[in-house]
C-alpha positions as CSV (number, residue, x, y, z in Angstrom):
1,M,32.6,-45.5,17.2
2,T,34.2,-43.6,20.1
3,T,36.1,-41.5,17.6
4,R,33.0,-40.6,15.7
5,R,31.1,-39.7,18.9
6,N,33.9,-37.5,20.1
7,F,34.2,-35.9,16.7
8,I,30.5,-35.0,16.5
9,K,30.4,-33.9,20.2
10,K,33.4,-31.6,19.6
11,S,31.8,-30.1,16.5
12,L,28.5,-29.4,18.4
13,T,30.3,-27.9,21.4
14,A,32.6,-25.7,19.4
15,G,29.8,-24.6,16.9
16,V,32.4,-24.2,14.2
17,G,33.4,-26.0,11.0
18,L,35.7,-28.9,10.8
19,I,38.7,-26.9,9.6
20,I,41.1,-25.3,12.0
21,A,43.4,-23.2,9.8
22,P,45.9,-20.5,10.4
23,T,44.8,-16.9,10.1
24,I,47.8,-16.1,8.0
25,V,47.8,-18.0,4.7
26,P,51.3,-19.1,3.5
27,N,52.3,-18.0,-0.1
28,S,52.3,-21.7,-1.1
29,V,48.5,-21.8,-0.8
30,F,48.2,-19.6,-3.8
31,G,50.6,-21.5,-6.2
32,K,54.3,-21.0,-6.7
33,N,53.8,-19.0,-9.9
34,A,50.9,-16.8,-8.8
35,P,51.0,-13.5,-7.0
36,S,50.4,-13.9,-3.3
37,N,47.1,-12.1,-3.5
38,R,45.7,-14.2,-6.3
39,I,43.6,-17.5,-6.1
40,N,43.9,-19.6,-9.2
41,I,40.8,-21.7,-9.8
42,G,39.9,-24.7,-12.0
43,A,36.3,-25.5,-13.0
44,I,35.4,-29.2,-13.0
45,G,32.1,-29.7,-14.9
46,T,31.2,-26.8,-17.2
47,G,27.5,-27.3,-17.8
48,R,24.4,-25.3,-17.0
49,I,25.0,-24.6,-13.2
50,S,28.7,-23.8,-13.8
51,R,28.0,-21.3,-16.6
52,E,25.0,-19.7,-14.8
53,H,26.2,-19.7,-11.2
54,D,29.6,-21.0,-10.3
55,M,32.0,-19.5,-12.8
56,P,30.2,-16.1,-12.7
57,G,30.3,-16.3,-8.9
58,V,34.1,-16.1,-8.9
59,L,34.9,-14.4,-12.2
60,K,33.8,-11.0,-10.7
61,Y,36.6,-11.0,-8.1
62,D,39.8,-9.1,-9.1
63,D,42.1,-11.3,-7.1
64,V,40.8,-14.6,-8.6
65,R,41.5,-16.2,-12.0
66,I,39.9,-19.2,-13.5
67,I,42.9,-20.7,-15.3
68,A,41.6,-24.1,-16.2
69,V,38.4,-25.9,-17.1
70,A,37.6,-29.7,-17.3
71,D,34.7,-31.5,-18.8
72,L,34.0,-34.9,-20.3
73,D,32.2,-33.3,-23.2
74,A,34.7,-31.8,-25.6
75,N,32.1,-29.2,-26.9
76,R,31.4,-28.0,-23.4
77,V,35.0,-27.7,-22.3
78,A,35.7,-25.6,-25.5
79,D,32.6,-23.5,-24.7
80,A,33.9,-23.0,-21.2
81,K,37.3,-21.8,-22.3
82,Q,35.6,-19.3,-24.6
83,F,33.2,-18.2,-21.9
84,V,36.0,-17.4,-19.4
85,E,38.4,-15.9,-21.9
86,E,35.7,-13.6,-23.4
87,Y,34.8,-12.5,-19.8
88,Y,38.4,-11.6,-19.0
89,T,38.9,-10.0,-22.5
90,K,36.0,-7.6,-21.7
91,K,37.1,-7.1,-18.1
92,F,40.7,-6.2,-18.9
93,N,39.9,-4.5,-22.3
94,K,42.5,-6.5,-24.1
95,P,42.7,-10.1,-25.6
96,Y,43.0,-12.8,-23.0
97,S,43.8,-16.5,-23.6
98,G,45.0,-17.9,-20.3
99,V,42.7,-20.9,-19.8
100,T,43.9,-24.5,-20.1
101,T,41.4,-27.3,-21.0
102,Y,41.3,-30.8,-19.7
103,D,39.2,-33.8,-20.5
104,N,39.9,-35.5,-17.1
105,H,39.5,-33.8,-13.7
106,L,42.5,-35.7,-12.4
107,D,44.8,-34.0,-14.9
108,L,43.4,-30.6,-13.8
109,L,44.0,-31.5,-10.2
110,A,47.6,-32.3,-11.0
111,N,48.2,-28.7,-12.0
112,K,50.1,-27.3,-9.1
113,D,49.3,-23.7,-10.1
114,I,45.7,-24.3,-9.2
115,D,44.7,-23.5,-5.6
116,A,41.0,-24.3,-5.6
117,V,38.3,-25.8,-7.8
118,L,34.6,-25.3,-8.6
119,I,32.9,-28.7,-8.8
120,S,29.7,-28.4,-10.9
121,T,29.3,-32.0,-12.1
122,P,26.3,-34.3,-11.9
123,D,25.4,-35.4,-8.4
124,H,26.8,-38.9,-8.7
125,W,30.3,-37.4,-9.2
126,H,30.2,-34.8,-6.3
127,A,31.7,-36.8,-3.5
128,K,34.4,-38.5,-5.6
129,N,35.4,-35.2,-7.2
130,A,35.6,-33.5,-3.8
131,I,37.7,-36.3,-2.3
132,D,40.1,-36.3,-5.3
133,A,40.4,-32.5,-5.0
134,V,41.2,-32.2,-1.3
135,R,43.7,-35.1,-1.5
136,A,45.4,-33.1,-4.3
137,G,45.6,-30.1,-1.9
138,K,42.8,-28.0,-3.5
139,H,40.1,-26.0,-1.8
140,V,36.6,-26.9,-3.0
141,Y,33.4,-25.2,-3.9
142,L,31.0,-28.1,-4.3
143,Q,27.6,-27.9,-5.9
144,K,24.9,-29.4,-3.8
145,P,23.8,-32.1,-3.0
146,T,26.9,-33.3,-1.3
147,S,26.6,-37.0,-2.3
148,L,24.7,-39.7,-4.0
149,T,24.5,-41.8,-0.8
150,I,24.9,-41.2,2.9
151,A,28.0,-43.4,2.9
152,E,29.7,-41.4,0.2
153,G,28.9,-38.2,2.1
154,R,30.6,-39.5,5.2
155,Q,33.6,-40.4,3.1
156,M,33.7,-36.9,1.7
157,S,33.4,-35.1,5.0
158,D,36.1,-37.3,6.6
159,A,38.4,-36.7,3.7
160,V,38.0,-32.9,3.8
161,N,38.5,-32.9,7.6
162,A,41.7,-35.0,7.2
163,S,43.0,-32.7,4.4
164,G,42.8,-29.4,6.2
165,R,41.3,-27.9,2.9
166,I,38.3,-25.6,2.9
167,L,35.1,-27.0,1.3
168,Q,32.0,-24.8,0.7
169,I,28.8,-26.5,-0.3
170,G,26.7,-24.5,-2.8
171,S,23.8,-24.0,-0.3
172,Q,23.7,-20.3,-1.2
173,Q,20.5,-19.6,0.7
174,R,22.8,-19.2,3.7
175,S,24.1,-16.1,2.1
176,M,20.6,-14.7,1.4
177,E,19.6,-12.3,4.1
178,Q,16.0,-13.4,4.6
179,F,17.0,-17.0,5.4
180,R,19.6,-15.9,8.0
181,I,17.1,-13.5,9.6
182,A,14.4,-16.2,9.6
183,C,16.7,-18.5,11.4
184,E,17.7,-15.8,13.9
185,L,14.0,-15.0,14.6
186,V,13.2,-18.7,15.2
187,R,16.3,-19.2,17.5
188,N,15.3,-16.1,19.5
189,G,11.8,-17.5,20.2
190,R,9.9,-14.9,18.1
191,I,7.3,-17.6,17.3
192,G,7.5,-19.1,20.7
193,Q,8.6,-22.7,21.1
194,L,9.2,-24.2,17.6
195,K,6.9,-27.1,17.0
196,E,6.9,-27.8,13.2
197,I,8.7,-26.9,10.0
198,E,7.0,-27.5,6.7
199,I,9.3,-27.6,3.7
200,R,7.7,-27.3,0.3
201,L,9.6,-28.5,-2.8
202,P,8.7,-28.9,-6.5
203,G,8.3,-32.3,-8.0
204,D,9.6,-33.8,-11.3
205,P,7.4,-35.0,-14.1
206,P,7.9,-38.5,-15.6
207,G,9.0,-39.0,-19.2
208,G,12.2,-39.2,-21.1
209,N,13.2,-41.4,-24.1
210,P,15.0,-44.6,-23.0
211,E,15.9,-45.7,-26.5
212,E,19.6,-46.1,-27.1
213,M,21.4,-43.5,-29.2
214,P,25.0,-43.3,-30.6
215,I,27.4,-41.7,-28.1
216,P,28.3,-38.2,-29.4
217,K,31.8,-37.7,-30.7
218,G,34.0,-36.1,-28.1
219,F,31.9,-37.2,-25.1
220,N,33.5,-39.7,-22.6
221,Y,30.2,-41.4,-21.7
222,E,32.0,-44.3,-20.0
223,M,33.7,-42.0,-17.5
224,W,30.6,-39.8,-17.2
225,L,28.7,-42.8,-15.7
226,G,31.4,-43.0,-13.1
227,S,30.7,-45.3,-10.2
228,T,27.1,-46.1,-11.3
229,P,26.2,-49.1,-13.5
230,Y,26.7,-49.1,-17.2
231,V,23.5,-48.3,-19.2
232,P,23.1,-47.4,-22.9
233,Y,23.5,-43.7,-23.9
234,T,20.4,-41.6,-24.6
235,V,20.4,-37.8,-24.6
236,D,17.5,-37.7,-22.1
237,R,19.7,-39.6,-19.7
238,V,22.6,-37.1,-19.9
239,H,22.4,-33.5,-21.1
240,P,21.4,-31.6,-24.2
241,Q,23.9,-31.7,-27.1
242,Q,22.7,-28.2,-28.1
243,G,22.5,-25.5,-25.5
244,Y,22.5,-25.7,-21.7
245,G,18.9,-26.6,-20.8
246,R,17.9,-28.6,-17.8
247,P,19.7,-32.0,-18.1
248,G,17.9,-35.3,-18.0
249,W,20.2,-36.9,-15.4
250,L,18.5,-34.8,-12.8
251,R,15.4,-37.0,-13.2
252,C,17.2,-40.4,-13.1
253,E,17.6,-42.1,-9.8
254,Q,20.9,-43.7,-11.0
255,F,22.5,-40.2,-10.7
256,G,20.5,-38.6,-7.9
257,A,17.4,-38.7,-5.7
258,G,15.4,-36.0,-7.5
259,M,14.0,-32.8,-6.0
260,I,14.3,-34.1,-2.4
261,T,18.1,-33.6,-2.7
262,G,18.1,-31.1,-5.6
263,W,16.0,-28.4,-3.9
264,G,15.8,-30.2,-0.5
265,A,19.6,-29.7,0.1
266,H,18.8,-26.0,0.3
267,H,15.7,-26.0,2.5
268,F,16.6,-28.8,4.9
269,D,19.9,-27.0,5.4
270,I,18.0,-23.9,6.5
271,A,15.8,-26.0,8.8
272,H,18.9,-27.4,10.5
273,W,20.3,-23.9,10.8
274,A,17.1,-22.6,12.4
275,M,17.0,-25.5,14.9
276,D,20.7,-25.5,15.7
277,K,21.0,-29.1,14.4
278,E,23.7,-28.6,11.8
279,Y,25.8,-31.5,13.1
280,S,23.0,-33.8,13.9
281,G,19.9,-35.2,12.2
282,P,16.4,-36.7,12.7
283,I,15.7,-39.7,14.9
284,E,12.5,-40.9,13.1
285,I,11.6,-40.7,9.4
286,S,8.6,-41.7,7.4
287,G,7.5,-41.0,3.9
288,K,5.6,-41.9,0.8
289,A,5.9,-40.8,-2.8
290,E,4.7,-41.3,-6.4
291,F,7.2,-42.9,-8.8
292,A,6.8,-43.2,-12.5
293,S,5.9,-46.7,-13.8
294,N,7.3,-46.1,-17.4
295,G,9.6,-43.9,-19.3
296,L,13.2,-43.0,-18.5
297,W,12.8,-40.5,-15.7
298,D,12.2,-42.3,-12.5
299,V,12.8,-39.9,-9.6
300,H,9.9,-39.1,-7.2
301,G,7.0,-36.9,-8.1
302,H,4.5,-35.9,-5.5
303,Y,5.7,-36.9,-2.0
304,E,5.0,-36.4,1.7
305,T,7.6,-37.0,4.4
306,E,7.9,-36.5,8.2
307,M,11.0,-36.4,10.4
308,L,11.2,-36.1,14.2
309,Y,14.2,-34.5,15.8
310,D,15.4,-35.1,19.4
311,N,14.2,-31.5,20.3
312,G,10.6,-32.6,19.6
313,V,10.3,-30.6,16.4
314,I,8.6,-32.3,13.4
315,V,9.9,-31.4,10.0
316,R,7.5,-32.2,7.2
317,G,8.4,-32.3,3.5
318,I,5.7,-31.9,0.8
319,T,5.3,-31.1,-2.9
320,D,4.6,-27.4,-3.3
321,G,1.5,-26.2,-5.2
322,S,-0.5,-23.1,-6.1
323,N,-1.7,-22.8,-2.5
324,K,1.6,-23.7,-0.9
325,P,4.5,-21.9,-2.5
326,N,8.1,-23.2,-2.4
327,G,9.8,-22.3,0.9
328,L,9.9,-23.1,4.6
329,L,7.0,-22.5,7.1
330,F,8.1,-22.4,10.8
331,T,5.2,-22.9,13.2
332,G,5.6,-22.2,17.0
333,T,3.4,-21.9,20.0
334,E,3.0,-18.1,19.4
335,G,2.8,-17.8,15.6
336,W,4.3,-18.7,12.3
337,L,7.1,-17.5,10.0
338,F,7.5,-18.2,6.2
339,V,10.7,-17.7,4.2
340,S,11.4,-18.3,0.5
341,R,13.6,-17.0,-2.2
342,G,12.8,-13.9,-4.2
343,N,13.5,-10.2,-4.0
344,Y,14.5,-9.1,-0.6
345,A,15.3,-5.6,0.5
346,A,16.2,-4.0,3.8
347,S,17.4,-0.6,5.0
348,A,19.2,0.7,8.0
349,N,15.9,1.9,9.5
350,E,14.1,-1.2,8.6
351,P,16.5,-4.2,8.9
352,I,13.7,-6.7,8.4
353,S,11.6,-5.8,5.4
354,T,7.8,-6.0,5.9
355,K,7.1,-5.6,2.2
356,S,8.9,-8.6,0.8
357,Q,6.9,-11.7,0.1
358,S,10.1,-13.7,0.8
359,L,9.7,-13.2,4.6
360,Q,6.3,-13.2,6.2
361,A,4.9,-13.8,9.6
362,S,1.6,-14.3,11.4
363,E,2.1,-11.0,13.3
364,L,4.2,-7.9,12.4
365,K,5.9,-7.9,15.8
366,I,7.6,-11.2,14.9
367,L,9.6,-9.4,12.3
368,S,10.7,-6.5,14.5
369,P,14.5,-5.9,14.7
370,L,16.6,-8.1,16.9
371,G,17.9,-6.7,20.2
372,K,21.6,-6.3,21.1
373,D,21.5,-9.4,23.3
374,D,19.7,-11.6,20.9
375,I,21.3,-14.6,19.1
376,R,23.0,-13.6,15.9
377,L,24.1,-16.0,13.2
378,Y,27.0,-16.1,10.8
379,I,26.7,-13.3,8.2
380,S,27.6,-14.0,4.6
381,T,26.4,-11.7,1.8
382,D,28.0,-13.6,-1.1
383,H,28.4,-17.4,-1.0
384,H,31.3,-17.7,-3.5
385,G,32.9,-14.7,-1.9
386,N,32.6,-16.2,1.6
387,W,34.5,-19.3,0.3
388,L,37.2,-17.2,-1.2
389,E,37.6,-15.1,1.9
390,S,37.9,-18.3,3.9
391,I,40.7,-19.4,1.6
392,R,42.4,-16.1,2.0
393,T,42.2,-15.8,5.8
394,G,41.7,-19.4,7.1
395,K,38.5,-18.3,8.9
396,K,35.5,-20.6,9.1
397,N,33.2,-20.6,6.1
398,I,29.5,-20.6,6.3
399,T,28.7,-24.2,5.0
400,P,31.6,-26.5,5.6
401,A,31.7,-30.2,4.7
402,E,30.2,-31.8,7.8
403,V,27.3,-29.3,7.8
404,A,26.7,-30.1,4.2
405,H,26.8,-33.8,4.8
406,R,24.2,-33.6,7.5
407,S,21.8,-31.6,5.4
408,C,22.2,-34.0,2.5
409,T,21.7,-37.0,4.9
410,A,18.4,-35.6,6.0
411,C,17.3,-35.5,2.4
412,L,18.6,-39.0,1.6
413,L,16.9,-40.4,4.7
414,Q,13.6,-39.2,3.4
415,H,14.3,-40.8,0.0
416,I,14.9,-44.1,1.7
417,A,11.7,-43.7,3.6
418,M,9.8,-43.0,0.4
419,K,11.1,-46.2,-1.1
420,L,10.3,-48.4,2.0
421,N,7.1,-46.6,2.8
422,R,7.3,-47.1,6.5
423,K,8.7,-45.5,9.6
424,L,12.5,-45.7,10.1
425,Y,14.6,-45.0,13.2
426,W,17.9,-43.3,12.8
427,D,20.9,-42.8,15.0
428,P,22.5,-39.5,13.9
429,I,25.7,-40.2,15.8
430,L,26.4,-43.7,14.5
431,E,24.7,-42.8,11.2
432,R,22.8,-46.1,11.1
433,F,19.2,-47.2,11.2
434,K,18.2,-49.0,14.4
435,N,17.5,-52.7,13.9
436,D,16.7,-52.4,10.2
437,D,19.0,-54.3,7.9
438,E,16.9,-53.4,4.8
439,A,17.2,-49.7,5.4
440,N,20.9,-49.9,6.3
441,A,21.6,-51.6,3.0
442,M,20.4,-48.4,1.3
443,I,23.0,-46.2,3.0
444,A,25.4,-47.1,0.3
445,R,25.3,-48.4,-3.3
446,P,27.7,-50.7,-5.1
447,Q,30.4,-48.7,-6.9
448,R,31.6,-49.6,-10.4
449,P,35.3,-49.9,-10.9
450,P,37.6,-48.1,-11.6
451,Y,35.5,-45.2,-10.3
452,N,34.9,-46.7,-6.9
453,F,36.2,-44.9,-3.8
């Protein structure tokens, strides 16, 4: 425990990520057959979020190449190859066919020409994929949430720290201007002493067909289940066989905790950033939620949670609605500040937009520009680009592994409180509940061989 305490204390004091890397990157980082200014990337998991967010996020960079794709669904990996090659064909204005396909991420990781990977798999594979990747010497862009359980998140962060590789969690709100500005305003006392943060998230409806179906040809369902228990295949448990609509696994507790981690990983990360609690967590948690009594989809619906931090701030989580839009409401002794996604525009003469609905305050003066001596936070304007720049230079990235683990932990703590429906007491340094064997048993889940780790 002494090592863990010293590790967290050092992280808090330094205010930096967990990776201390050289500012000059050796040629070996970029692969022996690659030009020294090129980063070769493999995409692991090529479904909806990969196609819509992760692959496009790096394809646009001239000194980056996606050279490999891996997926357990043969149709999706073929689509991904076509997706990337068509992009490069159009970009270079000549036929391009340089993408290798894999049906197992371990084979992709064995490719020594690959420097970094995008991990866009279902939640229950996130931590395992990341650990495998950094142990193979690859840098990682990992979709949120960090892990299925708190214990897996700790394993992941420790593995990244030991490897010296750079991991960026896909908490892209850190690279959206209004969220950074909101956190700066809160840290600089614009709303007085921070008292409460209300975080509004959507819920998930029940439903889904639980009846067993034949496993589609070319889909490795056994491996897709990974460390979770074997259950019969049904399309509503996995992903659509036609198109890239929202997959059913997002609504199954076997593979994730629902919106509390799906959306919550974004908003609770911003709450930690605003409070300067990125390497810590709550000390008390309580919650309640509605869970479906029938059907396949069993993640939480409407919920209410409350967490107390050692600075006295209460962080509440609620289901959003027509009168309470998705976002974060910061309340202090001298006013309030609300931030959300959406269009945000600023200019040199008006660095904080007063017209955008994505950043609002109880008084206009709260949104006035920061002074030269005010606290400023890390600026990133492109989340994937920030990760790539960190790989190139060795500089700290904006959401490293330990920060990601702590944000995910806050979400998972609320999920445990929803299940137990009582107040829990958490030690954010030891990462254990105080005098609560039942709650501590929920920090981890049994892992099914051979996918255990």
